[in-house]
C-alpha positions, 0 to 999 in steps of 0.5 A, spaced: 374 968 573 369 973 572 364 974 578 357 974 575 350 975 578 349 968 576 355 966 580 353 969 586 346 967 586 348 960 585 353 960 591 347 963 595 342 958 593 347 953 595 348 955 602 341 956 603 339 949 600 345 946 605 342 950 611 335 947 610 338 940 608 342 940 615 336 943 619 331 937 616 336 932 617 336 933 625 332 929 630 326 933 634 331 933 640 337 936 636 333 942 634 335 944 641 342 946 637 338 952 635 337 955 641 342 961 643 339 965 648 343 965 655 340 969 661 345 974 663 345 975 670 349 982 670 344 985 665 337 988 666 331 984 665 329 989 659 336 987 656 335 980 657 327 980 655 330 983 648 335 978 647 330 973 649 325 975 644 330 975 638 333 968 640 325 966 640 324 968 633 330 965 630 328 958 634 321 959 632 323 959 624 327 953 625 322 949 629 317 951 624 321 949 618 323 943 621 315 941 623 313 943 616 317 938 613 316 932 617 309 933 619 306 938 614 303 945 615 296 943 618 296 946 625 304 948 625 303 954 629 300 951 635 305 945 634 311 950 634 308 954 640 306 948 644 312 944 643 318 949 642 316 956 644 312 955 651 317 951 654 322 956 653 317 962 655 316 958 661 323 957 663 325 965 662 319 967 666 322 962 672 328 966 671 325 972 672 321 970 678 324 975 684 
């Protein structure tokens, strides 16, 4: 079988479509499955902040896609910020209180 540009596009398109379908089929509470940050007590605050912001960005994208599908585009930024991001930020700040 010859690999063509179209084959590659079809496979990549299928992977992205399946990932989106899996995401939107989740319940709101199951979005927590996309939160990957774990505080590393052996690392510096700066390193933890760096890893936290990366995880927050990824989580934000997943939550936004889910929210847009289920509740539309209106006020999606505020919904994602208030329902998903601010609780993570508050918890991170609590871990750094010392």
